[in-house]
N, C-alpha and C positions, 0 to 999 in steps of 0.2 A: 120251417123250424126256429123261424124269431117267436113264432105264438107260443111253441113249446119252452122257448127259454123265459120267454116273459113267465107262464105258468111255473116257474120254477122260484120265480125270484119271492122270497119271504116275506111275512105281513111284518111290519116292525113291532106292533102290539107282541105278536108269536114269538118273534125271535127277541124279543127283549127278558122273554118268560125263558126263555132257554140258558142252558148251563153258562153258555161263554157271555149271553144277556147279561144274566143276573152278576155272573164274577165284574164285567167290566162297570155295571149299574152299582155296586157298592163300593167299587174304587174311585169313582169319577161321581156322576149322578146320573140318573135315567133321563133327564132331558138332555145335557150334553151329549151321551149316547146315542139315544134318539135321533138328534140333530147330525152328528158324525153318519153313521147310518144309512140315514134317509139321503146323504148327500153322495153316497156311495152307489146306491140303488138307483140314485137320477143320473150318474155318470154311465151305469151300465144301461138304463135303460134311452139314456139318448143314442148310444151305441148301435143297440139295436135296433132303435128308428132309423138310421141311418143305414141299415142293410147289414151290419156285421156281423161276424157268427163267431163265438168266444165259448170257453170252457169256465162256466161258471166257478165264481170261488165255493170252497166247501165252508159256509157260513158257520158250521159249528165247529169247525177245527180249529185247533189251536195254534196252525199260520195266521188264519184269520183274528184272531183274536189278538197274534201279536201286532198286526198292520192296524187294526183298530187302534190299539194302546197306542201305536205311534203317532196315528193322525191325532188321537185324544192330547196326548201329550204335546203337540204343535200346536194345538188350538188354542192349548193354556199360556203358550209363552206370550209376552205383553207385547203390545205392538210397539210400542216406544222401547228400545232397547240401545243398546251398546252397538258401535259397529265400528269396523277397521276402515279407515280411508287411505288406500293406495293410489288414489288418483294423484297427486302430487300439488292438487287444491286445494291451500294453505286454507284461506279462510271459504270453508265452503256451507253455503247457506242452506241447501239441503239436506248437510251434516250436521248441520248444529252450529257451524261458524266457528269461534274460538274452542278450542279445546283448554278447559281450566287447569291451574298451577295446584300442585299440590297445597300451597298455603290455602288456597282458595277454598278446596274442597274439603279441607282439613274445618276451614272457620265454617261452614255451612252445616256441617256433621256437629261440631258442637252446638250451633245454636238449634238446628233440628231436635236434638237428643233431649233438649227439657225445653224450662223456659230462658228468657232472656230479658235484658233491660232492653227493648227494644223502643220504647217510649216512655220511661222512666228515668229519670234525673235522680243518678245513686248519692249525688250530695245532696240536694233538697230533699228528696223523697218522693217528691211532688212529678207529675206528668210531664215528660219533654218530648222532644221531637226525633222521628226515626232517621230525619235528616241530617244531625249532626253528628252521626255517625261516619259519615264521609264527606260532609262540606269542608271542613276544615283539612281535610285531607288533599282534596280536588285545588281547593285555593292555593295551599302551599305548593303543590307542585307545578301549577300553572301559571298561579301571581294574578286569577281572577279576585274580584273583591269580594263575589259570594259566590254559592254554586248550589244548585237543586237536582234531584234525580227522580227521573219517573220511568214507567217500564219499558220501554222503548222510543226512539229515537222519533218515529211519526207521531209517538203522545207527546215529546218534548216539542215540537212542531208545533202541533196543533194547539196545545195549551199556551204557548207564548204567544202565538198570534192571536188565540182568543181574548187573551188578556190585555195584550199592549196594542192591535190596531182592528178589533170588532166596528164595525162599521166604520171603517176607515179606507184608505189605499194603499194598499200594498204593489211597489213598484219593482217586477221582475224581467231579467232576457228572456227575451225567446229563446235563446238558447239554452235556458234551465229549465226549460217546463218540461222537464221529464218524465217517465213513469220508473217508479224507485222500486219496483217489483211487487209480484203479486196483484197487478192490475192496479194498484194504489198510483195516483199520478197528482204530480205537486198543485196543476190549477185545483184538482180536487178538495185536497188538502187545505189551500186558501180559501177555497167558497166553505167549507166544513167550520171554519175558524170564526167565517162571520166577517171578514173583511173582503176588500173588494180588490180584485187582481187587475193591474195595469201594467201589458206587457211594450215591453220597448225593445227596439234594435231588431235585428232579423236573425234567424237561426244559426250563422255562421260569424256576424259580425255585429256587436253592440258598442257605441262609446260612452263618455261619461257626459256628453253633451246628450244623448238620446235620454238616459235617466233626468237631466237636468230639465229638459223640454216638456218630459211628461208630470212634473211637479204640479201640486195644486195646492188649496186652501186647505184639502181633505187629505191630504198625503201624511202618511202617520210612517211609514218604514221602507226602506230598501233594503230588497232581500237577496240576497246572492245563495245561491241551491247547488253544493258539489253535484254534476251532473252522472254521479255514479258509472257505470262501465258505460257509457254514452262519450264519444269524443267526435270533432269535428278536426279533421287534421287538412292543412296547408292553408287556405285562404283565409284565415279565421284571427279573431282578435276582441279582446273583452278588457273593460278597466279592471287596476289593480285593486287589493281591497284597500289599501290606504287611500285611491281615489275616491273609490266610493264612500269612505268612511268620514274624508274630508267634504265632500258635498252634503253627506246626510249631518254633518256636524255645523257645515254653514246654513244652512235651512233650517235648524232644532229638529231634527229628524232622527229616528234611530234607526242605526243599521245592524243589519241581525245577517247571520250567517251560517248555515247549514253545511256544515262537514260531512253530514254523512256516514263517514268514519275518521275518527280523529286520532292522530300519531302523537305525543307526548313528546317532549325533549331528549334529546341523548339515547335515541337509541340506532345508533350506529347506522347499517345502511339502509335504513329506512327512512332518513332523511333526505335522500339523495332522490327517493321514488316518489316521495308524495310532495301535491301542490304546497301546503303548507300545514306547519305542526300546528296544533292548538295554542301555543305560547306566540308563534309569530302572528296569530290571525288576531289574538289581545292585542300584541303592542303595536301593530299596523293600526288599531281604533276602533277594531269590532266591539261593540255596545254590548251584544248580546249572542250567545254562538250555542249550537246544540250540537250533539255530535253521537254514537252509537258507543256502549260498553262492551259488545262483544266481538267488535273487529279488531283495528290494531292496537286497541287498549290490551286486548289478550283477558276480558274480564266475560261474566257474563251478560245476558243480554239486558240491556239498562239504555235508557237516553235521559242523558247529563246535559244541564243548561248550565254556562257560564256566563258572566257580565256584572254589568253594575249594581252595587247593592240594592239601591233603589228600584232598578225594575225588578230582580230576583223576588225582593220582600215584596209585590206588587202581585208576581205570579203566584206565591207562597198562598196569598188569600181567595186565589180562586177556589170556588166550591169544586169544579172541575178538576182538581188536583186529586182530590181523595179518590175519584174511579181510574184514575191513572197511576195511583201511587205503587212505587215496588214494594214487593214482599220481602219480607225479612230472611230469606236465603239467598236469594240473587244480591241483597243488601250487603249479608256480612260476607258472602265471595269477593264483590266489588271493593268494598274496605279492604280486604286481606290482597285482591291484586294493586291496588293503588300503593299500600305499602310495602309492595315490591319495586318502587320505583324510587323510592326515597335510600341517599345515601346510609351504609356502605352498599345494599343492594346494587346486582346491576340486571334489569330487567330482561335485557336480551339474551342472559343466562337462566333466568328465572321463569319467564312468563313463555310458553311452549310456541304462540304464534312467532314472537319475535325471535326465538330461539330457529325455528323452521326456516326464517325470512332469511336471519344471516348466515345459515350454516353454508359452507364451500361448497363446491363439487366435489372436492377430493375426499371431504368428510363423508357425503352421501356416498361417494365412491367404495368408499371403505365396507360401509354399512351392505351397500346392494351386493358386493363380495361374499361378503359372509352368509347373506340371505339366501344366495345361490347356490351355497356349499350346502346348506340345511334342504336346498327345495331337490335339489339333485339326488338327495338319497330317496326319494319318491319314483317307486319303478315306472320306466318310460316316459317320465317327466324332462321334456329338454329347455333349456334355458340359455341367455347369454345377458352382459351387463353391457349393455350399448350408452352413446350419449344421448339425452332429453333435455326437456325442459319443464320447469316445476310453473306454477301459476301464482299471483298473490291472491287471488279472488276476485271475482268479477266488480262490485260497486266497492271494496274497500279498496284494491292494486288495479284498478283497470290496465289493460295491455300491457303490465308487467309481467315477464317471462326470468325465470331464475335459470341459471345452468345447472344441470342437474346428471344423475346418471341413475339410468332405472334397468331392472330385470326384465328382459322379455322373457316370458312362458309360451310354450304350447304342448299340448298333447295329443300325439296323433290318432286319430279316430274321430277327437271331438273339437268341434270348428272353437273358434274364439268368442265368438257370441254367445254359446251354450256353454262354454266352459263360465263365463261372465255371468249368466244366468243362474248356472249352479253355486258358485261362491255367492251369492246374494241371498240363496236359500241356507247356509251355514250358519251356525251358532258360534261365535257371533257372525253377524252376514261382513261380507268383503266387497268394499266397492272400488272397483278398477277400472282403467283407460282402455280401449282395445283398438290397437292401433297396426295397420297393415295386415291385419288377421293375425296381430298376437296381441298376448296379455302384457301388460304392460304396469308395472308396479315399482311406483317411485316411492323407496324407503324415506324420502325427505318427509313427508308426512304420515310415516307410520311409525306411530309410538313406539319406543325401545319395550315396554312391556306387553304389547300387541303382537312382537315377533312370531313367537310359541303359538300362539293362538292364531296366525296367519299361514305357516305350515301345517299346520294340524287342516285347516278349512281346506286348502288345494289337496291336500292327501283324501280328505274325503269327497273331493269336488271329483276327484279323476278313480275313484273307486268303483 
């Protein structure tokens, strides 16, 4: 039987010359149509090889033409596209971290549509610096003497250390030798900068004396690194920022701090759940500070370097800066986001990440009930609003849980894992959590403009 079915499979070249093949090739391209057709035939052959017997599709029928067209259109969908985050994880690295404020999106669009004064001084008409568009804003908001922005925080750390510590020793606690994601580790970052790492203390306890004992004539930097989503709980301790800064300055060294995710002052509830704001670190004596733009700041991907003017000026002269520089679209979005921190703006209301973090449980609950009313219009779908927790996001707000209200939904005959898979295949894809064999939808991270598409995606997934 299988041999007979194999013989009935059409040759691709011959099928492309058929009426269906010609029609699809005119609408798409012969290469695309042949590729999708070949995938179809490969799947059929694999099934036949495994002993399956099936009725072959009518390859010249309108039904098969419609199936091919659907697969061709699906193949043309962009790989990187908008998604709906229903997980309740606010700063979700896999989903692009911080959604941008409307003002940031508009600023990017304005710059993208034509030319801009990216590197021209409009007053003199001479060449200017792209960094001027954000440096004064950063200094005004944080109180830093000077600022520089590169394409991400890891780049900021490498560039800074390569400039100020190449060929010298960098002293760091063993408890801060963390992996920061994507298999990138702090020891590797330090090594790439050309500095030599000196480990002090233990994983759970490091004292100021450990740092002091490790100092030599070749020591250049005392480095403190935010441990991201790694924490030692219980029998642990480490020196304060003030203690490290004091030791560095007494020995004419540089104290550098990598916050990873930097929160700015005046952010309401955020202030109670972060170790240090950017302003607090600078006020405590940090000489050079690095952090990301797309986490708690709520802007685009960027690595921000703040510190003493002399150090920043030296970093600006490093040729490596050109390889790590921020692009014009990210620069426009960052500048627009930073302006939302200036009075009379309230960033908690303007910056999506901060709005989500500060939204109270009752407010989320009201949106959950509205969502459930819409979902109950889908035949067969069952749902209920229950208490739950939202998460700040791994490296930005480790171990932070925010009380929330979530919508648990289920569809008889479709298990939660399968339903989650179907939702990832919708357009736009919807990413959810699965809890106790039920789908959990957390309105905290569902943008208001995404609600209609979310309901449509669920309707499509259960049909």
